[in-house]
gemmi code that builds the backbone of each chain (N, CA, C; Angstrom):
import gemmi

chains = {
    "A": [
        ("MET", (24.151, 24.601, 14.246), (25.277, 23.749, 13.865), (25.674, 24.052, 12.436)),
        ("SER", (26.958, 24.003, 12.125), (27.423, 24.421, 10.801), (27.052, 23.370, 9.773)),
        ("SER", (26.943, 23.815, 8.510), (26.543, 22.899, 7.455), (27.642, 21.889, 7.171)),
        ("SER", (28.866, 22.163, 7.601), (29.921, 21.196, 7.333), (29.846, 20.009, 8.283)),
        ("THR", (28.966, 20.107, 9.283), (28.922, 19.046, 10.280), (28.253, 17.791, 9.745)),
        ("TYR", (27.414, 17.916, 8.749), (26.654, 16.769, 8.265), (26.988, 16.473, 6.821)),
        ("LEU", (27.096, 15.178, 6.489), (27.205, 14.753, 5.102), (25.816, 14.350, 4.638)),
        ("ALA", (25.520, 14.568, 3.375), (24.235, 14.120, 2.835), (24.130, 12.612, 2.998)),
        ("GLY", (22.989, 12.137, 3.541), (22.785, 10.709, 3.695), (23.301, 10.168, 5.013)),
        ("SER", (24.140, 10.932, 5.706), (24.619, 10.458, 6.998), (24.017, 11.346, 8.067)),
        ("ALA", (23.421, 10.721, 9.054), (22.785, 11.540, 10.072), (23.751, 11.913, 11.170)),
        ("LYS", (24.760, 11.066, 11.372), (25.656, 11.346, 12.481), (26.598, 12.478, 12.095)),
        ("PRO", (27.001, 13.294, 13.065), (27.842, 14.448, 12.725), (29.217, 14.022, 12.232)),
        ("VAL", (29.631, 14.570, 11.142), (30.972, 14.337, 10.610), (31.619, 15.700, 10.463)),
        ("GLY", (32.832, 15.816, 10.917), (33.416, 17.157, 10.918), (32.823, 17.942, 12.077)),
        ("GLY", (33.086, 19.194, 12.144), (32.664, 19.959, 13.302), (33.647, 19.741, 14.430)),
        ("THR", (33.593, 20.591, 15.419), (34.549, 20.480, 16.517), (34.132, 19.357, 17.456)),
        ("ARG", (35.037, 18.967, 18.329), (34.738, 17.904, 19.302), (33.590, 18.331, 20.199)),
        ("GLY", (33.581, 19.613, 20.537), (32.498, 20.100, 21.384), (31.154, 19.960, 20.702)),
        ("GLU", (31.086, 20.281, 19.415), (29.824, 20.178, 18.681), (29.356, 18.735, 18.604)),
        ("VAL", (30.318, 17.828, 18.363), (29.946, 16.402, 18.292), (29.428, 15.934, 19.645)),
        ("PHE", (30.133, 16.344, 20.712), (29.670, 15.956, 22.055), (28.259, 16.445, 22.302)),
        ("LEU", (28.007, 17.729, 21.985), (26.683, 18.284, 22.235), (25.632, 17.594, 21.384)),
        ("TRP", (25.965, 17.182, 20.170), (25.031, 16.449, 19.327), (24.576, 15.169, 20.021)),
        ("TYR", (25.535, 14.414, 20.553), (25.181, 13.186, 21.272), (24.475, 13.511, 22.577)),
        ("TRP", (24.929, 14.567, 23.241), (24.338, 14.938, 24.525), (22.838, 15.186, 24.401)),
        ("MET", (22.416, 15.922, 23.381), (21.002, 16.238, 23.220), (20.179, 14.973, 23.063)),
        ("ARG", (20.699, 14.017, 22.315), (19.905, 12.806, 22.079), (19.891, 11.883, 23.276)),
        ("ILE", (21.058, 11.707, 23.920), (21.113, 10.800, 25.067), (20.370, 11.396, 26.255)),
        ("SER", (20.634, 12.670, 26.560), (19.933, 13.298, 27.676), (18.441, 13.361, 27.390)),
        ("GLY", (18.073, 13.635, 26.148), (16.661, 13.699, 25.797), (15.951, 12.381, 26.050)),
        ("LEU", (16.578, 11.292, 25.646), (15.966, 9.973, 25.842), (15.813, 9.661, 27.322)),
        ("LEU", (16.849, 9.930, 28.116), (16.758, 9.693, 29.556), (15.692, 10.580, 30.173)),
        ("LEU", (15.582, 11.817, 29.665), (14.602, 12.740, 30.228), (13.172, 12.274, 29.988)),
        ("VAL", (12.931, 11.553, 28.889), (11.579, 11.041, 28.648), (11.136, 10.200, 29.843)),
        ("PHE", (12.009, 9.304, 30.283), (11.645, 8.418, 31.394), (11.596, 9.165, 32.721)),
        ("LEU", (12.596, 10.020, 32.955), (12.626, 10.765, 34.206), (11.410, 11.678, 34.330)),
        ("THR", (11.038, 12.332, 33.225), (9.896, 13.244, 33.262), (8.598, 12.477, 33.499)),
        ("LEU", (8.451, 11.345, 32.818), (7.241, 10.553, 33.018), (7.109, 10.143, 34.476)),
        ("PHE", (8.197, 9.669, 35.074), (8.149, 9.268, 36.472), (7.828, 10.462, 37.360)),
        ("HIS", (8.464, 11.603, 37.081), (8.246, 12.806, 37.881), (6.776, 13.224, 37.834)),
        ("LEU", (6.177, 13.200, 36.646), (4.766, 13.582, 36.507), (3.862, 12.553, 37.192)),
        ("TRP", (4.180, 11.273, 37.042), (3.378, 10.233, 37.689), (3.431, 10.403, 39.206)),
        ("LEU", (4.647, 10.615, 39.736), (4.817, 10.703, 41.178), (4.048, 11.876, 41.763)),
        ("ASN", (4.058, 13.006, 41.081), (3.510, 14.223, 41.670), (2.070, 14.496, 41.317)),
        ("HIS", (1.526, 13.777, 40.309), (0.148, 14.078, 39.916), (-0.769, 12.874, 39.971)),
        ("ILE", (-0.205, 11.663, 39.847), (-1.048, 10.472, 39.859), (-0.881, 9.732, 41.175)),
        ("HIS", (0.372, 9.490, 41.562), (0.598, 8.775, 42.819), (0.186, 9.649, 44.010)),
        ("THR", (0.459, 10.938, 43.879), (0.068, 11.880, 44.928), (-1.296, 12.451, 44.597)),
        ("GLU", (-2.142, 12.538, 45.596), (-3.446, 13.134, 45.355), (-3.296, 14.629, 45.118)),
        ("VAL", (-4.193, 15.133, 44.274), (-4.208, 16.583, 44.054), (-4.529, 17.264, 45.386)),
        ("GLY", (-3.800, 18.279, 45.736), (-4.049, 18.980, 46.985), (-3.180, 18.485, 48.121)),
        ("GLN", (-2.550, 17.314, 47.920), (-1.703, 16.782, 48.984), (-0.293, 17.337, 48.936)),
        ("LEU", (0.047, 17.938, 47.786), (1.407, 18.434, 47.612), (1.621, 19.654, 48.482)),
        ("ASN", (2.476, 19.527, 49.476), (2.851, 20.694, 50.262), (4.253, 20.484, 50.801)),
        ("PHE", (4.714, 21.440, 51.538), (6.071, 21.425, 52.056), (6.374, 20.127, 52.798)),
        ("ASN", (5.489, 19.749, 53.708), (5.758, 18.579, 54.548), (5.903, 17.315, 53.721)),
        ("LEU", (5.020, 17.150, 52.721), (5.098, 15.941, 51.914), (6.403, 15.877, 51.139)),
        ("VAL", (6.772, 16.995, 50.545), (7.988, 17.022, 49.733), (9.210, 16.706, 50.593)),
        ("ILE", (9.302, 17.374, 51.742), (10.450, 17.155, 52.619), (10.456, 15.723, 53.133)),
        ("TRP", (9.274, 15.233, 53.549), (9.186, 13.862, 54.076), (9.638, 12.848, 53.031)),
        ("ARG", (9.168, 13.051, 51.790), (9.522, 12.131, 50.709), (11.021, 12.117, 50.459)),
        ("LEU", (11.616, 13.303, 50.423), (13.040, 13.366, 50.120), (13.887, 12.817, 51.249)),
        ("HIS", (13.408, 13.004, 52.503), (14.159, 12.457, 53.624), (14.070, 10.933, 53.689)),
        ("ASN", (12.899, 10.388, 53.345), (12.694, 8.956, 53.557), (13.040, 8.089, 52.358)),
        ("PHE", (13.173, 8.693, 51.194), (13.499, 7.909, 50.008), (14.677, 8.573, 49.298)),
        ("PRO", (15.894, 8.272, 49.758), (17.069, 8.964, 49.203), (17.205, 8.820, 47.693)),
        ("VAL", (16.641, 7.735, 47.124), (16.749, 7.572, 45.677), (16.065, 8.718, 44.941)),
        ("LEU", (15.050, 9.325, 45.599), (14.356, 10.436, 44.945), (15.276, 11.636, 44.765)),
        ("ARG", (16.215, 11.802, 45.713), (17.150, 12.918, 45.561), (18.038, 12.709, 44.343)),
        ("VAL", (18.444, 11.438, 44.142), (19.283, 11.134, 42.982), (18.509, 11.375, 41.692)),
        ("LEU", (17.269, 10.881, 41.669), (16.456, 11.056, 40.461), (16.173, 12.533, 40.203)),
        ("ASP", (15.875, 13.271, 41.256), (15.620, 14.698, 41.077), (16.869, 15.425, 40.597)),
        ("PHE", (18.031, 15.008, 41.125), (19.264, 15.648, 40.666), (19.519, 15.353, 39.197)),
        ("LEU", (19.269, 14.110, 38.791), (19.427, 13.756, 37.377), (18.489, 14.578, 36.506)),
        ("LEU", (17.243, 14.706, 36.995), (16.268, 15.499, 36.255), (16.760, 16.939, 36.114)),
        ("LEU", (17.299, 17.470, 37.215), (17.798, 18.840, 37.199), (18.963, 18.989, 36.225)),
        ("PHE", (19.959, 18.114, 36.364), (21.172, 18.248, 35.567), (20.897, 17.993, 34.097)),
        ("LEU", (20.221, 16.877, 33.797), (19.944, 16.547, 32.397), (18.971, 17.547, 31.785)),
        ("GLY", (17.956, 17.917, 32.565), (16.959, 18.838, 32.031), (17.556, 20.206, 31.732)),
        ("LEU", (18.297, 20.735, 32.707), (18.935, 22.029, 32.479), (19.932, 21.938, 31.325)),
        ("GLY", (20.736, 20.874, 31.315), (21.736, 20.729, 30.262), (21.098, 20.644, 28.892)),
        ("HIS", (20.049, 19.837, 28.763), (19.362, 19.657, 27.493), (18.679, 20.953, 27.063)),
        ("GLY", (17.961, 21.573, 27.983), (17.226, 22.784, 27.644), (18.129, 23.968, 27.349)),
        ("VAL", (19.153, 24.146, 28.173), (20.052, 25.280, 27.961), (20.810, 25.118, 26.654)),
        ("ASN", (21.201, 23.889, 26.321), (21.860, 23.703, 25.033), (20.911, 23.977, 23.882)),
        ("GLY", (19.628, 23.629, 24.079), (18.642, 23.988, 23.076), (18.565, 25.498, 22.884)),
        ("LEU", (18.604, 26.246, 23.994), (18.600, 27.708, 23.898), (19.872, 28.200, 23.208)),
        ("LYS", (20.985, 27.496, 23.469), (22.228, 27.881, 22.800), (22.093, 27.705, 21.291)),
        ("ASN", (21.430, 26.624, 20.865), (21.204, 26.424, 19.434), (20.369, 27.555, 18.850)),
        ("LEU", (19.364, 27.985, 19.662), (18.516, 29.083, 19.219), (19.344, 30.354, 19.053)),
        ("ILE", (20.234, 30.621, 20.007), (21.095, 31.806, 19.922), (22.018, 31.696, 18.710)),
        ("ASP", (22.588, 30.493, 18.500), (23.476, 30.314, 17.345), (22.749, 30.591, 16.042)),
        ("ASP", (21.456, 30.260, 16.018), (20.701, 30.449, 14.780), (20.290, 31.896, 14.553)),
        ("ARG", (20.071, 32.633, 15.637), (19.484, 33.967, 15.489), (20.459, 35.114, 15.693)),
        ("VAL", (21.516, 34.891, 16.476), (22.405, 35.994, 16.860), (23.778, 35.742, 16.262)),
        ("HIS", (24.235, 36.678, 15.439), (25.505, 36.443, 14.754), (26.590, 37.449, 15.105)),
        ("ALA", (26.214, 38.674, 15.444), (27.228, 39.678, 15.778), (27.959, 39.275, 17.051)),
        ("PRO", (29.284, 39.344, 17.054), (30.063, 38.827, 18.195), (29.689, 39.454, 19.528)),
        ("ALA", (29.445, 40.767, 19.553), (29.119, 41.406, 20.827), (27.784, 40.896, 21.365)),
        ("GLN", (26.801, 40.759, 20.472), (25.496, 40.256, 20.918), (25.597, 38.804, 21.345)),
        ("ARG", (26.372, 38.010, 20.628), (26.544, 36.610, 21.006), (27.159, 36.521, 22.387)),
        ("ALA", (28.185, 37.355, 22.623), (28.837, 37.338, 23.933), (27.825, 37.629, 25.027)),
        ("PHE", (26.942, 38.612, 24.778), (25.957, 38.964, 25.795), (25.019, 37.805, 26.090)),
        ("TRP", (24.371, 37.279, 25.046), (23.356, 36.255, 25.269), (23.952, 34.954, 25.789)),
        ("LEU", (25.126, 34.585, 25.261), (25.733, 33.336, 25.715), (26.205, 33.444, 27.163)),
        ("THR", (26.689, 34.617, 27.551), (27.083, 34.810, 28.949), (25.867, 34.718, 29.854)),
        ("LEU", (24.780, 35.394, 29.446), (23.543, 35.324, 30.218), (23.096, 33.878, 30.377)),
        ("LEU", (23.190, 33.115, 29.284), (22.790, 31.711, 29.314), (23.658, 30.914, 30.282)),
        ("LEU", (24.963, 31.132, 30.216), (25.879, 30.379, 31.075), (25.635, 30.693, 32.543)),
        ("VAL", (25.426, 31.978, 32.832), (25.159, 32.384, 34.225), (23.861, 31.748, 34.712)),
        ("THR", (22.819, 31.797, 33.865), (21.542, 31.182, 34.239), (21.724, 29.708, 34.546)),
        ("PHE", (22.412, 29.006, 33.666), (22.637, 27.576, 33.864), (23.357, 27.311, 35.177)),
        ("THR", (24.441, 28.041, 35.425), (25.243, 27.804, 36.629), (24.443, 28.084, 37.887)),
        ("VAL", (23.736, 29.213, 37.900), (22.980, 29.587, 39.091), (21.907, 28.552, 39.385)),
        ("PHE", (21.140, 28.155, 38.356), (20.065, 27.199, 38.610), (20.599, 25.836, 39.012)),
        ("LEU", (21.682, 25.396, 38.396), (22.245, 24.094, 38.756), (22.766, 24.106, 40.188)),
        ("ALA", (23.485, 25.175, 40.544), (24.050, 25.261, 41.893), (22.948, 25.354, 42.943)),
        ("ALA", (21.984, 26.248, 42.705), (20.919, 26.430, 43.688), (20.067, 25.173, 43.805)),
        ("GLY", (19.763, 24.556, 42.671), (18.957, 23.339, 42.719), (19.652, 22.212, 43.452)),
        ("THR", (20.958, 22.053, 43.197), (21.715, 21.024, 43.916), (21.745, 21.323, 45.400)),
        ("ALA", (21.913, 22.589, 45.739), (21.944, 22.969, 47.150), (20.628, 22.600, 47.836)),
        ("VAL", (19.496, 22.917, 47.183), (18.201, 22.596, 47.783), (18.077, 21.092, 48.003)),
        ("LEU", (18.501, 20.305, 47.011), (18.315, 18.861, 47.094), (19.150, 18.221, 48.186)),
        ("PHE", (20.343, 18.763, 48.423), (21.229, 18.051, 49.330), (21.433, 18.758, 50.665)),
        ("VAL", (20.855, 19.944, 50.798), (20.927, 20.638, 52.079), (19.501, 20.921, 52.510)),
        ("LEU", (18.683, 19.898, 52.504), (17.270, 20.094, 52.770), (17.013, 20.554, 54.198)),
        ("PRO", (16.049, 21.415, 54.370), (15.640, 21.748, 55.731), (14.922, 20.554, 56.348)),
        ("THR", (14.891, 20.499, 57.652), (14.129, 19.442, 58.309), (12.660, 19.809, 58.268)),
        ("GLY", (11.822, 18.811, 58.332), (10.391, 19.074, 58.231), (9.892, 19.807, 59.451)),
        ("GLY", (8.800, 20.469, 59.293), (8.219, 21.166, 60.436), (6.901, 21.756, 60.015)),
        ("ALA", (5.952, 21.752, 60.873), (4.669, 22.361, 60.549), (4.831, 23.849, 60.723)),
    ],
    "B": [
        ("MET", (9.877, 32.282, 2.390), (9.808, 31.249, 3.421), (10.042, 29.894, 2.799)),
        ("TYR", (10.662, 29.025, 3.536), (10.904, 27.659, 3.057), (9.562, 26.956, 2.903)),
        ("GLN", (9.556, 25.717, 2.388), (8.320, 25.152, 1.845), (7.197, 24.924, 2.846)),
        ("LEU", (7.494, 24.977, 4.134), (6.487, 24.741, 5.174), (5.719, 23.449, 4.936)),
        ("LYS", (6.463, 22.355, 4.809), (5.840, 21.036, 4.770), (6.177, 20.319, 6.073)),
        ("GLU", (5.970, 19.004, 6.083), (6.079, 18.259, 7.344), (7.383, 18.536, 8.078)),
        ("GLY", (8.510, 18.473, 7.360), (9.812, 18.593, 8.022), (9.998, 19.915, 8.720)),
        ("GLN", (9.634, 21.017, 8.033), (9.842, 22.326, 8.629), (8.854, 22.567, 9.771)),
        ("ILE", (7.620, 22.097, 9.597), (6.648, 22.248, 10.675), (7.106, 21.471, 11.900)),
        ("ALA", (7.595, 20.246, 11.664), (8.107, 19.442, 12.782), (9.201, 20.201, 13.523)),
        ("TYR", (10.112, 20.797, 12.750), (11.229, 21.534, 13.340), (10.737, 22.737, 14.135)),
        ("LEU", (9.811, 23.492, 13.566), (9.292, 24.685, 14.234), (8.608, 24.315, 15.545)),
        ("LEU", (7.727, 23.302, 15.478), (7.008, 22.897, 16.687), (7.978, 22.380, 17.740)),
        ("HIS", (9.022, 21.678, 17.294), (9.991, 21.143, 18.248), (10.708, 22.273, 18.972)),
        ("ARG", (11.052, 23.316, 18.220), (11.748, 24.440, 18.839), (10.820, 25.221, 19.758)),
        ("VAL", (9.596, 25.514, 19.289), (8.658, 26.276, 20.116), (8.358, 25.526, 21.410)),
        ("SER", (8.058, 24.223, 21.287), (7.740, 23.446, 22.490), (8.942, 23.364, 23.415)),
        ("GLY", (10.137, 23.234, 22.846), (11.335, 23.152, 23.684), (11.570, 24.429, 24.473)),
        ("VAL", (11.454, 25.571, 23.797), (11.654, 26.849, 24.488), (10.593, 27.033, 25.571)),
        ("ALA", (9.356, 26.656, 25.266), (8.291, 26.768, 26.267), (8.633, 25.950, 27.511)),
        ("VAL", (9.096, 24.724, 27.322), (9.378, 23.855, 28.467), (10.541, 24.392, 29.288)),
        ("ILE", (11.613, 24.852, 28.645), (12.760, 25.312, 29.427), (12.421, 26.597, 30.165)),
        ("LEU", (11.621, 27.478, 29.569), (11.227, 28.692, 30.286), (10.365, 28.333, 31.491)),
        ("PHE", (9.448, 27.349, 31.301), (8.684, 26.892, 32.462), (9.629, 26.337, 33.522)),
        ("LEU", (10.635, 25.571, 33.096), (11.546, 24.958, 34.065), (12.211, 26.016, 34.935)),
        ("PHE", (12.593, 27.138, 34.340), (13.202, 28.204, 35.139), (12.239, 28.688, 36.221)),
        ("VAL", (10.978, 28.888, 35.845), (9.985, 29.324, 36.834), (9.786, 28.243, 37.897)),
        ("HIS", (9.714, 26.994, 37.460), (9.488, 25.866, 38.360), (10.619, 25.753, 39.378)),
        ("LEU", (11.860, 25.972, 38.925), (12.997, 25.876, 39.834), (12.963, 27.000, 40.858)),
        ("VAL", (12.611, 28.211, 40.419), (12.513, 29.330, 41.366), (11.497, 28.995, 42.454)),
        ("GLU", (10.355, 28.440, 42.026), (9.327, 28.075, 43.011), (9.849, 27.035, 43.980)),
        ("ASN", (10.705, 26.111, 43.517), (11.220, 25.083, 44.420), (12.316, 25.596, 45.340)),
        ("PHE", (12.948, 26.709, 44.956), (13.927, 27.286, 45.872), (13.265, 27.767, 47.163)),
        ("PHE", (11.930, 27.990, 47.088), (11.209, 28.387, 48.296), (11.220, 27.298, 49.361)),
        ("LEU", (11.594, 26.064, 48.972), (11.716, 25.005, 49.974), (12.710, 25.373, 51.062)),
        ("LEU", (13.655, 26.250, 50.697), (14.658, 26.643, 51.681), (14.136, 27.706, 52.643)),
        ("MET", (12.932, 28.202, 52.344), (12.434, 29.316, 53.153), (11.304, 28.915, 54.091)),
        ("GLY", (11.124, 27.604, 54.246), (10.150, 27.191, 55.244), (8.780, 26.903, 54.665)),
        ("PRO", (7.965, 26.192, 55.444), (6.667, 25.701, 54.960), (5.721, 26.801, 54.495)),
        ("ALA", (5.630, 27.882, 55.241), (4.650, 28.910, 54.877), (4.976, 29.501, 53.515)),
        ("ALA", (6.245, 29.851, 53.322), (6.644, 30.462, 52.052), (6.451, 29.497, 50.898)),
        ("TYR", (6.868, 28.226, 51.075), (6.768, 27.253, 49.984), (5.320, 26.964, 49.635)),
        ("ASN", (4.494, 26.716, 50.661), (3.088, 26.393, 50.377), (2.382, 27.542, 49.675)),
        ("GLN", (2.774, 28.767, 50.030), (2.171, 29.906, 49.344), (2.647, 29.962, 47.891)),
        ("ALA", (3.940, 29.635, 47.689), (4.481, 29.689, 46.334), (3.764, 28.701, 45.422)),
        ("ILE", (3.556, 27.462, 45.900), (2.883, 26.504, 45.017), (1.382, 26.718, 45.003)),
        ("GLY", (0.896, 27.588, 45.914), (-0.530, 27.856, 45.941), (-1.052, 28.563, 44.696)),
        ("ILE", (-0.143, 29.198, 43.940), (-0.633, 29.887, 42.735), (-1.174, 28.902, 41.713)),
        ("TYR", (-0.743, 27.630, 41.783), (-1.238, 26.659, 40.813), (-2.695, 26.300, 41.039)),
        ("ASP", (-3.260, 26.721, 42.172), (-4.651, 26.367, 42.447), (-5.621, 27.136, 41.582)),
        ("HIS", (-5.181, 28.251, 41.033), (-6.134, 29.057, 40.277), (-6.431, 28.436, 38.928)),
        ("TRP", (-7.623, 28.638, 38.420), (-8.070, 27.920, 37.227), (-7.312, 28.342, 35.983)),
        ("TYR", (-6.850, 29.570, 35.909), (-6.120, 29.962, 34.717), (-4.768, 29.288, 34.630)),
        ("PHE", (-4.196, 28.893, 35.759), (-2.956, 28.131, 35.701), (-3.183, 26.724, 35.174)),
        ("ARG", (-4.400, 26.230, 35.370), (-4.731, 24.909, 34.880), (-4.556, 24.835, 33.372)),
        ("ILE", (-5.012, 25.874, 32.668), (-4.892, 25.915, 31.220), (-3.412, 25.953, 30.839)),
        ("GLY", (-2.640, 26.738, 31.560), (-1.200, 26.795, 31.299), (-0.534, 25.450, 31.516)),
        ("GLU", (-0.977, 24.731, 32.557), (-0.409, 23.409, 32.819), (-0.725, 22.450, 31.690)),
        ("PHE", (-1.938, 22.547, 31.155), (-2.286, 21.682, 30.027), (-1.425, 22.010, 28.815)),
        ("ALA", (-1.222, 23.298, 28.557), (-0.356, 23.699, 27.439), (1.055, 23.159, 27.642)),
        ("LEU", (1.509, 23.154, 28.894), (2.831, 22.624, 29.191), (2.908, 21.137, 28.863)),
        ("ILE", (1.878, 20.377, 29.286), (1.879, 18.944, 28.993), (1.872, 18.725, 27.482)),
        ("ALA", (1.103, 19.548, 26.759), (1.073, 19.420, 25.303), (2.471, 19.617, 24.729)),
        ("ALA", (3.174, 20.640, 25.226), (4.528, 20.902, 24.741), (5.451, 19.729, 25.052)),
        ("VAL", (5.370, 19.214, 26.279), (6.241, 18.106, 26.671), (5.954, 16.870, 25.821)),
        ("VAL", (4.672, 16.563, 25.623), (4.311, 15.359, 24.868), (4.816, 15.440, 23.438)),
        ("TYR", (4.558, 16.583, 22.762), (5.020, 16.691, 21.370), (6.547, 16.637, 21.299)),
        ("HIS", (7.201, 17.383, 22.184), (8.652, 17.469, 22.135), (9.291, 16.100, 22.370)),
        ("ALA", (8.716, 15.342, 23.324), (9.255, 14.012, 23.607), (9.041, 13.065, 22.424)),
        ("LEU", (7.810, 13.046, 21.884), (7.526, 12.130, 20.780), (8.334, 12.488, 19.542)),
        ("ASN", (8.360, 13.760, 19.176), (9.158, 14.144, 18.015), (10.646, 13.931, 18.278)),
        ("GLY", (11.058, 14.089, 19.556), (12.445, 13.813, 19.896), (12.802, 12.361, 19.628)),
        ("CYS", (11.882, 11.446, 19.958), (12.116, 10.032, 19.661), (12.211, 9.817, 18.154)),
        ("ARG", (11.376, 10.546, 17.399), (11.459, 10.454, 15.934), (12.826, 10.912, 15.445)),
        ("ILE", (13.331, 12.003, 16.002), (14.653, 12.516, 15.620), (15.738, 11.499, 15.945)),
        ("ILE", (15.637, 10.880, 17.135), (16.636, 9.878, 17.509), (16.589, 8.713, 16.528)),
        ("ALA", (15.387, 8.282, 16.150), (15.264, 7.183, 15.191), (15.917, 7.559, 13.864)),
        ("ILE", (15.618, 8.766, 13.372), (16.184, 9.193, 12.083), (17.696, 9.282, 12.161)),
        ("ASP", (18.208, 9.744, 13.313), (19.654, 9.962, 13.419), (20.436, 8.668, 13.560)),
        ("PHE", (19.835, 7.651, 14.163), (20.618, 6.455, 14.461), (20.270, 5.255, 13.593)),
        ("TRP", (19.137, 5.321, 12.862), (18.810, 4.227, 11.949), (18.633, 4.809, 10.551)),
        ("GLN", (19.669, 4.658, 9.737), (19.673, 5.276, 8.421), (18.429, 4.911, 7.631)),
        ("ARG", (17.955, 3.667, 7.765), (16.822, 3.205, 6.953), (15.539, 3.939, 7.292)),
        ("SER", (15.478, 4.518, 8.484), (14.220, 5.147, 8.875), (14.038, 6.516, 8.247)),
        ("THR", (15.102, 7.059, 7.636), (14.982, 8.426, 7.123), (13.926, 8.536, 6.034)),
        ("LYS", (13.707, 7.448, 5.266), (12.696, 7.579, 4.226), (11.288, 7.548, 4.800)),
        ("TYR", (11.178, 7.254, 6.096), (9.870, 7.260, 6.735), (9.668, 8.503, 7.594)),
        ("GLN", (10.472, 9.542, 7.377), (10.388, 10.670, 8.310), (9.021, 11.336, 8.261)),
        ("LYS", (8.383, 11.376, 7.097), (7.060, 12.017, 7.047), (5.993, 11.187, 7.743)),
        ("PRO", (5.857, 9.877, 7.425), (4.875, 9.092, 8.182), (5.145, 9.112, 9.678)),
        ("MET", (6.432, 9.130, 10.050), (6.741, 9.173, 11.483), (6.220, 10.444, 12.109)),
        ("TRP", (6.311, 11.569, 11.378), (5.806, 12.811, 11.949), (4.279, 12.772, 12.094)),
        ("TYR", (3.595, 12.199, 11.108), (2.141, 12.063, 11.239), (1.800, 11.172, 12.433)),
        ("ALA", (2.595, 10.119, 12.628), (2.387, 9.263, 13.802), (2.586, 10.057, 15.086)),
        ("VAL", (3.604, 10.914, 15.110), (3.828, 11.767, 16.286), (2.614, 12.647, 16.544)),
        ("MET", (2.061, 13.237, 15.481), (0.908, 14.132, 15.667), (-0.301, 13.359, 16.161)),
        ("VAL", (-0.543, 12.182, 15.567), (-1.707, 11.385, 15.973), (-1.566, 10.918, 17.414)),
        ("LEU", (-0.387, 10.400, 17.764), (-0.147, 9.944, 19.136), (-0.296, 11.096, 20.125)),
        ("SER", (0.250, 12.252, 19.765), (0.126, 13.415, 20.642), (-1.336, 13.759, 20.857)),
        ("ALA", (-2.109, 13.734, 19.770), (-3.526, 14.081, 19.883), (-4.242, 13.112, 20.812)),
        ("ILE", (-3.976, 11.824, 20.645), (-4.656, 10.825, 21.481), (-4.301, 11.031, 22.942)),
        ("ILE", (-2.984, 11.142, 23.209), (-2.553, 11.325, 24.603), (-3.168, 12.587, 25.184)),
        ("LEU", (-3.173, 13.673, 24.395), (-3.650, 14.937, 24.941), (-5.154, 14.944, 25.135)),
        ("LEU", (-5.892, 14.143, 24.349), (-7.331, 14.030, 24.607), (-7.570, 13.401, 25.964)),
        ("VAL", (-6.821, 12.339, 26.257), (-6.953, 11.695, 27.566), (-6.561, 12.667, 28.679)),
        ("VAL", (-5.446, 13.350, 28.483), (-4.984, 14.296, 29.501), (-5.988, 15.424, 29.676)),
        ("ALA", (-6.597, 15.874, 28.564), (-7.575, 16.961, 28.660), (-8.774, 16.527, 29.475)),
        ("LYS", (-9.172, 15.268, 29.298), (-10.299, 14.786, 30.101), (-9.962, 14.843, 31.583)),
        ("ILE", (-8.751, 14.392, 31.929), (-8.374, 14.349, 33.345), (-8.151, 15.752, 33.886)),
        ("MET", (-7.440, 16.572, 33.116), (-6.993, 17.854, 33.661), (-8.025, 18.954, 33.526)),
        ("LEU", (-8.803, 18.925, 32.436), (-9.672, 20.062, 32.165), (-11.138, 19.743, 32.411)),
        ("LEU", (-11.571, 18.573, 31.920), (-12.989, 18.254, 32.031), (-13.382, 17.939, 33.472)),
        ("ASP", (-12.517, 17.186, 34.154), (-12.862, 16.743, 35.503), (-12.386, 17.717, 36.568)),
        ("TYR", (-11.943, 18.864, 36.155), (-11.402, 19.827, 37.105), (-12.542, 20.562, 37.802)),
        ("PRO", (-12.562, 20.580, 39.126), (-13.731, 21.130, 39.819), (-13.715, 22.631, 40.068)),
        ("LYS", (-12.661, 23.308, 39.608), (-12.530, 24.679, 40.074), (-12.729, 25.739, 38.999)),
        ("TRP", (-13.360, 25.365, 37.879), (-13.645, 26.407, 36.891), (-14.571, 27.435, 37.518)),
        ("PRO", (-14.454, 28.703, 37.126), (-15.211, 29.762, 37.814), (-16.723, 29.629, 37.717)),
        ("TRP", (-17.225, 28.884, 36.687), (-18.670, 28.762, 36.595), (-19.221, 27.620, 37.441)),
        ("MET", (-18.328, 26.919, 38.151), (-18.782, 25.798, 38.978), (-19.000, 26.244, 40.405)),
        ("ALA", (-19.762, 25.443, 41.128), (-20.155, 25.819, 42.490), (-18.957, 25.992, 43.394)),
        ("GLY", (-18.010, 25.032, 43.306), (-16.878, 25.104, 44.235), (-15.729, 25.942, 43.740)),
        ("GLY", (-15.921, 26.521, 42.560), (-14.780, 27.179, 41.920), (-14.801, 28.677, 42.093)),
        ("GLY", (-14.076, 29.336, 41.249), (-13.971, 30.793, 41.353), (-12.546, 31.200, 41.105)),
        ("ALA", (-12.293, 32.474, 40.994), (-10.943, 32.956, 40.736), (-10.109, 32.753, 41.988)),
    ],
}
model = gemmi.Model(1)
for chain_id, residues in chains.items():
    chain = gemmi.Chain(chain_id)
    for i, (resn, *xyz) in enumerate(residues, 1):
        res = gemmi.Residue()
        res.name, res.seqid = resn, gemmi.SeqId(i, " ")
        for name, pos in zip(("N", "CA", "C"), xyz):
            atom = gemmi.Atom()
            atom.name, atom.element = name, gemmi.Element(name[0])
            atom.pos, atom.b_iso = gemmi.Position(*pos), 0.0
            res.add_atom(atom)
        chain.add_residue(res)
    model.add_chain(chain)
structure = gemmi.Structure()
structure.add_model(model)
structure.setup_entities()
């Protein structure tokens, strides 16, 4: 983020483009929501579920019988990918300055984000039926 | 190099842990795409986590998540409550102490009580 985005003594972004301000809020809001979503995800899969019980049938059965889990998993996917990929974008902004190199890495990042979001959403909402 | 005191260390650890988690997430998502390929393929894909060396990686992942989340809360506090900025150093020490406590508990559950280390009867590579 550019040095003009922050005033001394003020933590909130001042100046900077609308996109930068949005992303500033996005990281904090998505991050806070992810704390709760991640805790629940870890509890569900490691504490509520016995070790060794995790397999295809359990996952499919759970998603079919508790539709709220699909919503929570989608939120985890969208917020997690959005938060993490933007973090990688910050890393690229900090390390890569030449326009051609920036174009390469940022394009790679965008493609990665799109592919994972699309494929993950597809898995969640076009689930196969269970079967041994 | 900049002064390498609490603030810069906090920043470095936050970035390292964040990159570690997102790279894991990419691998984790690929493994879950196997759900579309049927039970045999998926169960085999998640079967790699049974090996003991993955256990250590999983613990490192939890460590990254715990620090990143706690320091993230510290960042949110600093950004939204102006008065808290003068406490940024004690807050970081609190983050480190809390992380250590949580990770000791997690280490007991994940590493100490794990039955599959190679030197144990039921374990092995």
